[in-house]
Structures are given as structure tokens and as C-alpha cells.
DOLOMI-93063 format. One record per residue: residue number from 1; residue in three letters; y, x, z of N, C-alpha, C in turn. Coordinates in steps of 0.001 Angstrom, whole numbers, always signed. Atoms other than C-alpha are relative to their C-alpha. Layout:
<sites>
<site vexdren="NUM" fimar="ALA" n_py="Y" n_px="X" n_pz="Z" ca_py="Y" ca_px="X" ca_pz="Z" c_py="Y" c_px="X" c_pz="Z"/>
...
</sites>
This chain:
<sites>
<site vexdren="1" fimar="MET" n_py="-1182" n_px="+813" n_pz="+0" ca_py="+0" ca_px="+0" ca_pz="+0" c_py="+1256" c_px="+864" c_pz="+0"/>
<site vexdren="2" fimar="SER" n_py="-1157" n_px="-905" n_pz="-49" ca_py="+2351" ca_px="+2867" ca_pz="+792" c_py="+307" c_px="+576" c_pz="-1371"/>
<site vexdren="3" fimar="LEU" n_py="-205" n_px="-552" n_pz="+1336" ca_py="+1829" ca_px="+4434" ca_pz="-2594" c_py="+558" c_px="-1062" c_pz="-940"/>
<site vexdren="4" fimar="THR" n_py="-484" n_px="+1086" n_pz="+849" ca_py="+2364" ca_px="+1085" ca_pz="-4282" c_py="+1472" c_px="-265" c_pz="+259"/>
<site vexdren="5" fimar="LYS" n_py="-1399" n_px="+246" n_pz="-342" ca_py="+5625" ca_px="+529" ca_pz="-2419" c_py="+887" c_px="+1125" c_pz="-510"/>
<site vexdren="6" fimar="GLU" n_py="-800" n_px="-1158" n_pz="+395" ca_py="+6833" ca_px="+4030" ca_pz="-3189" c_py="+121" c_px="+148" c_pz="-1517"/>
<site vexdren="7" fimar="LEU" n_py="+41" n_px="-247" n_pz="+1440" ca_py="+5890" ca_px="+4003" ca_pz="-6867" c_py="+381" c_px="-1201" c_pz="-866"/>
<site vexdren="8" fimar="THR" n_py="-347" n_px="+1190" n_pz="+774" ca_py="+6827" ca_px="+460" ca_pz="-7881" c_py="+1212" c_px="-693" c_pz="+614"/>
<site vexdren="9" fimar="THR" n_py="-1095" n_px="+820" n_pz="-522" ca_py="+9587" ca_px="-2067" ca_pz="-7435" c_py="-526" c_px="-1334" c_pz="+528"/>
<site vexdren="10" fimar="LEU" n_py="+591" n_px="+1239" n_pz="-494" ca_py="+7165" ca_px="-4725" ca_pz="-6223" c_py="+490" c_px="-321" c_pz="+1405"/>
<site vexdren="11" fimar="SER" n_py="-371" n_px="+447" n_pz="-1344" ca_py="+8177" ca_px="-6768" ca_pz="-3211" c_py="-1220" c_px="+99" c_pz="+921"/>
<site vexdren="12" fimar="LEU" n_py="+1108" n_px="-42" n_pz="-958" ca_py="+6093" ca_px="-6689" ca_pz="-39" c_py="-978" c_px="-1158" c_pz="-209"/>
<site vexdren="13" fimar="PRO" n_py="+955" n_px="+1079" n_pz="+282" ca_py="+4640" ca_px="-10157" ca_pz="-759" c_py="-829" c_px="+252" c_pz="-1265"/>
<site vexdren="14" fimar="SER" n_py="+736" n_px="-304" n_pz="+1236" ca_py="+3690" ca_px="-9028" ca_pz="-4280" c_py="-1046" c_px="+1077" c_pz="+232"/>
<site vexdren="15" fimar="ILE" n_py="+975" n_px="-1045" n_pz="-333" ca_py="+2008" ca_px="-5912" ca_pz="-2931" c_py="-1155" c_px="-622" c_pz="+775"/>
<site vexdren="16" fimar="GLY" n_py="+1042" n_px="+683" n_pz="-766" ca_py="+137" ca_px="-8066" ca_pz="-431" c_py="-926" c_px="-808" c_pz="-891"/>
<site vexdren="17" fimar="ASP" n_py="+813" n_px="+765" n_pz="+949" ca_py="-1038" ca_px="-10337" ca_pz="-3235" c_py="-940" c_px="+914" c_pz="-777"/>
<site vexdren="18" fimar="SER" n_py="+805" n_px="-961" n_pz="+758" ca_py="-2297" ca_px="-7282" ca_pz="-5132" c_py="-1139" c_px="+585" c_pz="+824"/>
<site vexdren="19" fimar="PHE" n_py="+1025" n_px="-518" n_pz="-897" ca_py="-4322" ca_px="-6236" ca_pz="-2097" c_py="-776" c_px="-1146" c_pz="+647"/>
<site vexdren="20" fimar="GLY" n_py="+862" n_px="+1070" n_pz="-471" ca_py="-6321" ca_px="-9415" ca_pz="-1776" c_py="+693" c_px="-1113" c_pz="+756"/>
<site vexdren="21" fimar="GLY" n_py="-705" n_px="+1100" n_pz="-630" ca_py="-3665" ca_px="-11854" ca_pz="-686" c_py="+479" c_px="+283" c_pz="+1409"/>
<site vexdren="22" fimar="ARG" n_py="-490" n_px="-372" n_pz="-1333" ca_py="-2459" ca_px="-9937" ca_pz="+2347" c_py="+1427" c_px="-497" c_pz="+201"/>
<site vexdren="23" fimar="ASP" n_py="-1345" n_px="+429" n_pz="-367" ca_py="+638" ca_px="-11154" ca_pz="+4154" c_py="+966" c_px="+1181" c_pz="-73"/>
<site vexdren="24" fimar="HIS" n_py="-979" n_px="-1089" n_pz="+104" ca_py="+3860" ca_px="-9168" ca_pz="+3729" c_py="+110" c_px="+785" c_pz="+1301"/>
<site vexdren="25" fimar="THR" n_py="-61" n_px="-731" n_pz="-1274" ca_py="+3767" ca_px="-8291" ca_pz="+7444" c_py="-1153" c_px="+988" c_pz="+123"/>
<site vexdren="26" fimar="THR" n_py="+1129" n_px="-930" n_pz="+28" ca_py="+357" ca_px="-6698" ca_pz="+6941" c_py="+356" c_px="+1219" c_pz="-840"/>
<site vexdren="27" fimar="VAL" n_py="-448" n_px="-1099" n_pz="+860" ca_py="+1844" ca_px="-4620" ca_pz="+4136" c_py="+971" c_px="+890" c_pz="+771"/>
<site vexdren="28" fimar="MET" n_py="-968" n_px="-769" n_pz="-796" ca_py="+4734" ca_px="-3575" ca_pz="+6396" c_py="-720" c_px="+850" c_pz="+1041"/>
<site vexdren="29" fimar="HIS" n_py="+755" n_px="-741" n_pz="-1010" ca_py="+2281" ca_px="-2564" ca_pz="+9119" c_py="-725" c_px="+1188" c_pz="-633"/>
<site vexdren="30" fimar="GLY" n_py="+712" n_px="-1076" n_pz="+681" ca_py="+221" ca_px="-530" ca_pz="+6658" c_py="+923" c_px="+1131" c_pz="-417"/>
<site vexdren="31" fimar="ILE" n_py="-970" n_px="-1009" n_pz="+426" ca_py="+3274" ca_px="+1263" ca_pz="+5302" c_py="+476" c_px="+818" c_pz="+1199"/>
<site vexdren="32" fimar="ARG" n_py="-442" n_px="-701" n_pz="-1217" ca_py="+4493" ca_px="+2092" ca_pz="+8814" c_py="-1101" c_px="+882" c_pz="+571"/>
<site vexdren="33" fimar="ALA" n_py="+1123" n_px="-771" n_pz="-528" ca_py="+1038" ca_px="+3263" ca_pz="+9875" c_py="-195" c_px="+1289" c_pz="-791"/>
<site vexdren="34" fimar="VAL" n_py="+145" n_px="-1197" n_pz="+840" ca_py="+779" ca_px="+5651" ca_pz="+6932" c_py="+1160" c_px="+959" c_pz="+238"/>
<site vexdren="35" fimar="ALA" n_py="-1165" n_px="-853" n_pz="-266" ca_py="+4310" ca_px="+6937" ca_pz="+7571" c_py="-175" c_px="+759" c_pz="+1315"/>
<site vexdren="36" fimar="LYS" n_py="+223" n_px="-651" n_pz="-1300" ca_py="+3415" ca_px="+7669" ca_pz="+11193" c_py="-1068" c_px="+1085" c_pz="-114"/>
<site vexdren="37" fimar="LEU" n_py="+1063" n_px="-988" n_pz="+191" ca_py="+206" ca_px="+9436" ca_pz="+10192" c_py="+507" c_px="+1220" c_pz="-758"/>
<site vexdren="38" fimar="ARG" n_py="-570" n_px="-1114" n_pz="+765" ca_py="+2128" ca_px="+11535" ca_pz="+7679" c_py="+868" c_px="+884" c_pz="+887"/>
<site vexdren="39" fimar="GLU" n_py="-832" n_px="-774" n_pz="-924" ca_py="+4547" ca_px="+12585" ca_pz="+10431" c_py="-852" c_px="+825" c_pz="+960"/>
<site vexdren="40" fimar="GLU" n_py="+850" n_px="-638" n_pz="-1007" ca_py="+1725" ca_px="+13500" ca_pz="+12802" c_py="-966" c_px="+1026" c_pz="-579"/>
<site vexdren="41" fimar="ASP" n_py="+1033" n_px="-847" n_pz="+602" ca_py="-595" ca_px="+15253" ca_pz="+10353" c_py="+536" c_px="+663" c_pz="-1268"/>
<site vexdren="42" fimar="PRO" n_py="-562" n_px="-696" n_pz="+1164" ca_py="+906" ca_px="+17871" ca_pz="+8029" c_py="-961" c_px="+66" c_pz="-1194"/>
<site vexdren="43" fimar="GLU" n_py="+969" n_px="-65" n_pz="+1096" ca_py="-2310" ca_px="+18133" ca_pz="+6014" c_py="-64" c_px="-1338" c_pz="-742"/>
<site vexdren="44" fimar="LEU" n_py="-24" n_px="+1319" n_pz="+622" ca_py="-2335" ca_px="+14398" ca_pz="+5392" c_py="+1277" c_px="-191" c_pz="-805"/>
<site vexdren="45" fimar="ALA" n_py="-1281" n_px="+109" n_pz="+705" ca_py="+1338" ca_px="+14524" ca_pz="+4431" c_py="-43" c_px="+767" c_pz="-1318"/>
<site vexdren="46" fimar="GLN" n_py="+109" n_px="-816" n_pz="+1210" ca_py="+591" ca_px="+17281" ca_pz="+1942" c_py="-907" c_px="-686" c_pz="-1031"/>
<site vexdren="47" fimar="ASP" n_py="+904" n_px="+712" n_pz="+910" ca_py="-2333" ca_px="+15340" ca_pz="+453" c_py="+680" c_px="-1225" c_pz="-612"/>
<site vexdren="48" fimar="TYR" n_py="-732" n_px="+1171" n_pz="+481" ca_py="-142" ca_px="+12234" ca_pz="+159" c_py="+970" c_px="+410" c_pz="-1107"/>
<site vexdren="49" fimar="GLU" n_py="-950" n_px="-481" n_pz="+1010" ca_py="+2510" ca_px="+14200" ca_pz="-1729" c_py="-718" c_px="+417" c_pz="-1278"/>
<site vexdren="50" fimar="LYS" n_py="+785" n_px="-380" n_pz="+1177" ca_py="-151" ca_px="+15623" ca_pz="-4045" c_py="-430" c_px="-1235" c_pz="-789"/>
<site vexdren="51" fimar="LEU" n_py="+371" n_px="+1249" n_pz="+673" ca_py="-1368" ca_px="+12101" ca_pz="-4789" c_py="+1174" c_px="-585" c_pz="-768"/>
<site vexdren="52" fimar="LEU" n_py="-1195" n_px="+504" n_pz="+683" ca_py="+2169" ca_px="+11014" ca_pz="-5621" c_py="+236" c_px="+740" c_pz="-1309"/>
<site vexdren="53" fimar="ILE" n_py="-229" n_px="-820" n_pz="+1191" ca_py="+2538" ca_px="+13884" ca_pz="-8062" c_py="-1047" c_px="-306" c_pz="-1068"/>
<site vexdren="54" fimar="LEU" n_py="+1068" n_px="+287" n_pz="+963" ca_py="-844" ca_px="+13206" ca_pz="-9687" c_py="+189" c_px="-1367" c_pz="-659"/>
<site vexdren="55" fimar="ILE" n_py="-175" n_px="+1347" n_pz="+541" ca_py="-102" ca_px="+9516" ca_pz="-10112" c_py="+1198" c_px="-61" c_pz="-940"/>
<site vexdren="56" fimar="GLN" n_py="-1217" n_px="+42" n_pz="+807" ca_py="+3373" ca_px="+10112" ca_pz="-11517" c_py="-135" c_px="+758" c_pz="-1308"/>
<site vexdren="57" fimar="ASN" n_py="+145" n_px="-813" n_pz="+1219" ca_py="+2175" ca_px="+12617" ca_pz="-14127" c_py="-1078" c_px="-491" c_pz="-904"/>
</sites>
């Protein structure tokens, strides 16, 4: 969900719909959870950035 939010202009409800009809608050929670994990784990943050680059290219 985090990657989707970062790489598209989709709204939170639209992202939720794309992930099996999830509520927008579930999407918000997922995005915040990933952001927190990225702050706490440098290796995860690095892997996330690599994924962004791979997807964008």
C-alpha cells in the first residue's frame, strides 16, 4: 500500500479497493506502519528505496 501511495495519485479509498476492498483507514494504518518500520530498520529502508527505483525504471 505504501508503494502504491508513493508511486500513484490514487486516493486512499481507491488504494483500499485495489487491495481487496480495504477501508481507507486500513490503508492509512498500513502506510504508517511501513513508515515506522523504515525509520526503525535501516536495512528495510534501503530495500524499500531499491524497490522504488526498480519499479520506476
